[in-house]
C-alpha positions as CSV (number, residue, x, y, z in Angstrom):
1,M,-12.6,8.8,22.6
2,K,-14.9,7.4,25.2
3,N,-12.1,7.7,27.9
4,L,-11.1,11.1,27.0
5,L,-14.7,12.5,27.4
6,A,-15.0,10.7,30.6
7,K,-11.8,12.1,31.9
8,Y,-11.8,15.6,30.5
9,G,-15.4,16.2,29.8
10,R,-16.1,18.2,33.1
11,H,-13.5,20.8,31.7
12,F,-14.9,21.0,28.2
13,W,-16.4,24.4,29.0
14,L,-13.0,25.9,28.8
15,V,-12.9,25.7,25.0
16,P,-15.8,27.8,24.3
17,L,-14.6,30.1,26.9
18,S,-11.4,30.6,25.2
19,V,-13.3,31.3,22.1
20,T,-15.6,33.8,23.7
21,I,-12.5,35.5,25.3
22,Y,-10.9,35.9,21.6
23,N,-14.2,37.2,20.4
24,I,-14.2,40.0,23.0
25,Y,-10.9,40.8,21.9
26,D,-11.7,40.9,18.5
27,Y,-14.8,43.1,19.3
28,L,-12.8,45.5,21.1
29,F,-9.8,46.1,18.7
30,N,-11.3,45.2,15.4
31,N,-15.0,45.3,14.1
32,A,-16.6,42.0,15.4
33,G,-20.2,41.6,16.3
34,W,-21.6,41.7,19.8
35,G,-24.1,39.0,18.9
36,D,-21.4,36.4,18.6
37,I,-20.1,37.2,22.1
38,V,-23.6,36.8,23.5
39,M,-24.2,33.6,22.0
40,L,-20.6,32.0,22.8
41,A,-21.0,33.4,26.5
42,F,-24.4,31.6,26.8
43,I,-22.8,28.4,25.4
44,T,-20.2,28.6,27.8
45,Y,-22.5,29.1,30.6
46,L,-24.4,26.0,29.6
47,F,-21.4,23.8,29.3
48,F,-20.4,25.0,32.7
49,I,-23.6,24.4,34.6
50,D,-24.3,20.9,32.9
51,R,-20.9,19.6,33.5
52,N,-20.6,20.8,37.2
53,G,-23.9,19.1,38.0
54,K,-25.9,22.1,38.3
55,L,-28.4,21.7,35.5
56,E,-31.6,20.2,36.3
57,V,-33.6,18.8,33.5
58,V,-37.4,18.6,34.0
59,Q,-39.3,15.9,32.8
């Protein structure tokens, strides 16, 4: 498991992105809530900036 995360951890943000895209589809064609879309988009963005080294942690 450790090798898997070391090898593919940088691209893990694609998983919440796919769920976000599905949720947008569900919102447009069914009766889903927009709050889920906002939350998932924020989580996707956080994973993206964290894994690509753009997130700076203030200590």
